[in-house]
N, C-alpha and C positions, 0 to 999 in steps of 0.2 A: 354210912361208917366211910361210903364210897364215893364221889361224886369226881365226874365226866361235869365241863363244865365248858360250852362253843363259843367263841363273836364270831366277826365278823361277816352276817350274811348280811341280804340285803336288796336292792333294786341294781337295774343294770342294766343295759344297753348293750346291744349282741355285739360283740365281734370286742368289749370290755375283760375286766379280769376282778377277778375276786378272790381276796384272799381271808380260809377261816380257820381259825384258829381254837387246841382244845388244851383244854387243862388237867389233870387231873391227880385231885386229890385227899386224902382221907390216911387210912393205916395202910395201908401201902410198901410190902414185901422186894417186886420188883413187877414189872408191866411186859405180859411179853406181846402179844401182833398187837399193834394199835391203829382206826379203819378207818373210816369215813366209809358209811349211806348212804344213801339217796331215796327217801320216795316221793313222790310226784303222785297226781293225785287220781284217785281212780288204779293207784299201780301197786302194783305189790315191792316192798319194803327195797331195792337191789347194790351191791358193793360197787363201791369209785371207786378204793386206795382204797388200802391198808398197806403195814409196812412192820417189818421183824424187827426184835429190837440188838439185831446186825448189818440193818441196814436195808436190807433184799424186800423186795415191796414189789406187787404184785396190783397190776388197773386193769379196769374192766374197759376192754375193746372198744369201748363209745368215746371215752376222755386221753385214749391214748396220741400223747404227742403233744397236749391244751392243758394237763394236770397233772402238778408235781405233790405226793406227799416227803413228806420230811419233817423230822424228830426229833425232839431235846432230850436222852435220859436225862438225864440230870433237872430236868427240872420238870419228866414228866409231862413234856407237849406233845403234841402232834398239830401238823398246820398242813393246806390245802391251798399249792393253787396255784387257783383256775383262774386260763387267759385266753381267748376266745373265745366265750364263753354265745352259748344258744341258745338259743328260748326252750330248746330240748329239756335244758341243764333245768330249769327252774325245774326247786324239787324244798321237800326238806331236810338239810343236811344232817344227818346224825355219831356222835364221833361215837365209838368206841373203842371199846376195851377188852380184852384179854387180860388177866395178873393173877398175885400173884398175894396174900392178904400177910397182915402180919402175922400173924393168928392161925394159919394153917399155912401149908402146901400142894395144897385142889389151887386149879388155873378156874378162877371167876370167871363168867364175862357182867359184862354193866357195860350200857348206855348214854348217852348223856342226855338230854329233854326238846333237843334238837334247830337249829337253827335259819332261817328263811332264805332261798336264792328264789331269785327274781328277774327272771330275762328281759326284756322285751326287746321285740322287733323295728 
């Protein structure tokens, strides 16, 4: 019913930039929070940044000042601009969304399939 499709991952040198994008599609009535999480090998999945429908955003301390999250409500997309990348940013990045389906009013949580970001030193 719902798909979150990420794009934009890849390999970059330390200090470089990447932009991740995620598009939500399906029988969606409204989207509340959209966000990005990441999981490095051997570590738990962690929040990177999230943005509410009104535009307010939260960031992990480790990415503040380097990453910027944005969304286009009309297109049901969320993006993550990542600057000054460091090797410790290497992880699989997952798109996440809290949304309502056209068939109901309850918020449901969905994940994308993940996109690899590798930062070389």
